[in-house]
N, C-alpha and C positions, 0 to 999 in steps of 0.2 A: 690471321688466325693462328692460334697455337695448335699443336698436335692434339692436346686434350679437347679443345673446342671442336676440332674437326671430327674426332672420334665420337664426341657427344652428339653431334648432328647426325652422324651415320647411325648410331644406336637408336636415336629418336625416330629416324626414318624406318628402320627395321621394325620398331614397335608399331608404327602406323601400318606398315605392310602386313604384319602378322596379327594385328588386333591384340597386341600385348602391351605391357608397360615397360618403359626403358629399364627400370630396375630389375626386370625379369632376367635380363642378359648378364647381370652381375651376381646372380645368386650362385651358390655352390650346388644346389639341387636343380634338377631339370624341371622344365615347366611345360605344360600342355595347355593351349588356349584354343578357343573355337574360332575358326576363320569365317570371315564374312566380307562383303564389299566394304571398302574403307575409303572415305574421302581423303585425298592427299597421298594415297599409295602410289608407288611407282607406276607410271601410266601404261607400261607394257605388260604388267602382271594380269593374269586371268584369275579373278577372284570370284567365289571363295576357293581356297586351296582344298584339295582332298587331303594331301599330306605334305607339309613343307617343314624341313628341319633347318635351323639356323644356329650357328655357334660363333661367338666371338672369343672362344677359348676357355671360358669359365665353365659353361654348361651347354645344354642344348635347349632351345625353345622350339617346340613343335606347334605349328598352327594347322589345325585339322578340321575337316567336316566331321560332324558328330559320329558318323558310322565308322570313322577311322581312328577315333580317339583311343580305344583299347589297344589297337595294333601299335600305334605310335608310343603310347605310354609304356606298354610292355617292352618294346624294343629299346627305347632310350634309357630305360632303367636296368637293362640286362647287362650292358657292356660299358667299359670305360669310355668317357667322352671322347678321348683322343682316337678311339678306334671305331666310332659310330659311323664315320663317313668313308669307310674302306671295307674291302672284302677281306676275309670271308664273311664278316658279320652282315654286310649289306645283303647277302643272299637271303638271310633270315627275314629281313624286312621285305625284300622283293617278293618272296614266296607268299608272305602273308597278304601283301597288297594285291597280288594276282588273283587271290581268291575272291576279291571284290572288284575285279576288272581294271586294276591299276598296275603300273610298273614304275620303277625309278626311271626318270627321264633325263633330268638335268642335274649335273653336279659341277660346282664352280667355286673358285676362290676369288675374293674381292680385295682390291688394293686401294689404299688411301695415301695421299702425299705425306711424306715426312718433311716438315718445313726445315729441318736441319740438314737434309740431304738434297732437296729439290733446288735446282739451279739451272740457269741457261746453259745448254750444251752446244758445242760447235757442230755445225752441219756443213758438209762439203758443197752444198748447193744453197742458193738463196731461198729464204723462207718468207712467205707472205701470209698475213692474217686475212682470213676469209670470213665473210658474213653470210647469213642465210641466202641473200640474193645471189651470191656467187656459186651456189650449189646446183642451180637448175640443170646444167649440162653434165653434172658429175655423178648422176645416179646410174652408174655402170658397174658391171660385175667386179672390176678391179678395185673398186672403192666401197665394196659392200660391208666391210667391217667398220669403216669410218663413217659411212652414211647409211641410213635405212630408208629405202624406197617406200616402204609401207607406212612410215611415220615421218614424212618430210617436214611436217609442221614442227616437230620436236628438234630437228637439227638446227642448232642456233649459232654455232661458232666452229671455226676450223683453222688449221695452219697447214699450208701446202709447201712442199719443197719443189723447186723448179730448176731443171737443167735447160737454161735458156727460156723458151716459152713452153717447154714440155713439163707437165705435172708428173713428178716421179714418186712422190710420197704425200700422203694425206692423213692428218689426224683430225677427226671431227668429234664433236660432242653433242649429245642430245639432252634436252631439259626434261629428264625422266621424272622429276618431282620438283617441288618448290625450291628446295635448298641444295639439291645435288644434281650434277650433270655428269653423264657417263661418257668416257673417252673410248674411241675405237681408232685403230691405226691400220693403214695399208701402205705398202711400198712395192713398187713394181719389181718383179723377180730379178731382173738384170741390174737393179740398183741396191740390192740388199747387202748386208755385211759392211756397210760404210758408216754406220752410226746415225743414219737418217731417222729411223723409227724412234730412237731414244730422244734425239734432238727435237723432233716434232711433238712427241708425247710430253716431254718436260715443258716445252714452250707453251703448249695448250693448257697444261695443268696450271702454270703460272698465270696465264690469261684468265682462266676460270676463277682462281682465287682472287685475282685483282678485281673481279666483278662481284665479290662477296658470296660466291657459290663454292661448294665443295666438289672437286672432281673425284670421280672414282673409276676404277678400271676392273674389268672382269676377265679371267682366264681359266681355262680348264687346267687341272693339275698336270695332265699329260702334254700340254702345249708348252714345252720347255722354252721355245723361242719367245713366246709371249710373256712368260714369267720372267725370263731374263731381261726382256725389254722393260717391264715394269720396274724391276729392281734398279736397272741402270738409269732409268728416268727419275729416280728419287721417290718411287712409290714403295709401300711396304704392305705385306699381308695384314688384313684387318678382320675379315670374317669369311665363313664358308656357308654355302647353301646346298640343299638337296631338294629337288622337286619331283613329285610323282605326277604322272599324267595317265590318261586312259590308255589301255593296251592298244586300242585302235590308233590313237595319236602316235604312240611310239612306233608301231608297225609301219604307219604311213611315212614317218620320218626316215625309217630304215630303208624304205624302198626308193627314197630320193625323189 
């Protein structure tokens, strides 16, 4: 695939998730659409959204439940696109959401492979390709970013780094939708800073592309280590998302 083809698939998937049109993300003006359950949406999404903002850099597409339409429309048209996903402006949105029992919950940056930068990287340990049947004993806390215990059926492919027989790093991907597989990565603390994460991430991204799927990677802005790993692996920033959830959900998450 070319970078243009990869981006096109990602935009088309965002359109499915948000109940928008792919062309909406290329407009210069912002767009508000009504959220609803959507066949083909990423399988972990809880639809419909109350308020979901997505940007590929040109504008913001807001997918909302009807009662949040005015809030979203007012907000995204008040400030420049490049500042809508940061404070202090986000306080304005959050305060309006709270009046209806919602808060800003998730904010993340998503990465796609750059085929001109993606390549196999050296790893100080041997790497093995892992299939779904190899994951049965690996649903442990140390591999919780690479694999998801609650969605085992979606974990389809992985690459492990081994020090002898000991698994020291694991990149796994989940088939979150028909054409895109999400990559997660974990490395044991005592084995970090050796290039293992980047080698595993790059190798898995290549394996996913070889299967005709688009790999994608998610990181919080503040997770500098994860962002650096994405860049080192040959992945580049593609889009950003902001998700609102109920106040109860946010408070429950904050209690741990």
